[in-house]
N, C-alpha and C positions, 0 to 999 in steps of 0.2 A: 699080445698083453690085453689087458683092462684094466681100467683107470675107475675105482671107485670113489667118487667124494662129497663131500656134504659135511656139515656143521659139527661142532661138537657133539660128543655121545648121542650119534644117531644112532648108533646100531653098525656101523659099517663092517666092522670087525666081526662083528657075529654076522651078518649078510653074507662076507663071505665063506665065511666057515660053514655055513647052512648050505650055500648054492653052487660052490665050486668044489671040486675033489681035492680039499686042504687039510690039513689039521693042524695044529698048533706047532709041531717042531718044522714045517714050511715056511713058518713066519720069521722074517728078520723085523725088529721092533727098531727102527733107527730111534728113538726117542729116549732106549739105553743103552746106547753104545759110547763109550767113553774113549774118544780119540785120542792118540798119542799123534801127534805131527812131524814128527821124526822117523816113524812107522806108520804110515796110511792103510794099512792091508788090513782088511775085516775079512776074518777067518771066517770059511766054511760059507761065504757069502752065495757061491755057485751052487751051493743045496738047496737054496733057498726058493721058493716060489712066489713069495708073498712078502712085499716091502710094505713096513706099517710106518707112519710116523716120520716121514722123511722131510716134511717141513719144519718138526721140533730140530732135528738132526742139521736141516742148513740154519735156522736160526741161531743154534748154539756156535756154529761155525763161525757166522756172522758176528755174535756179539763176542767172540775171543778177537776179532779184529782180522781174523786171517781173509785172503780173496778165496770165496768159496770155485770162481770161475777154473782159478789156475788150478784150485786141490783137484776138482772133476778131471779136469784135463790132464794132470799129472796121472789119475789113476786111472784112466778109464779102458787103457790096456790091457788090466790086471781082472778085469771081469769081462762076464758075459752077459751084457744085457738078456739078449734072447732068453735065457735062464728064467728071468720073471715071469710070473704069468700075470700076476696082478699088482698094483700097485694103491694103496689106499692112502688116502689126502682126507 
């Protein structure tokens, strides 16, 4: 797994698309996920190679007053973390 970090609007996603063997269909954009807390499963997550905007996803959950640790712990078995090649923060 590669972790690409940097400031806002620094071209991280463009860098990943240019330097890794991925395309737009390989990206899970967590900034656009609308989460139903009664059914937290994210469809097709194991088909993705890149996680983008995970920080926005986490902040959204916290802003809604939910326990982020409990949410991740209750869903960790649903996803194959090894399927992700790149995480962009």
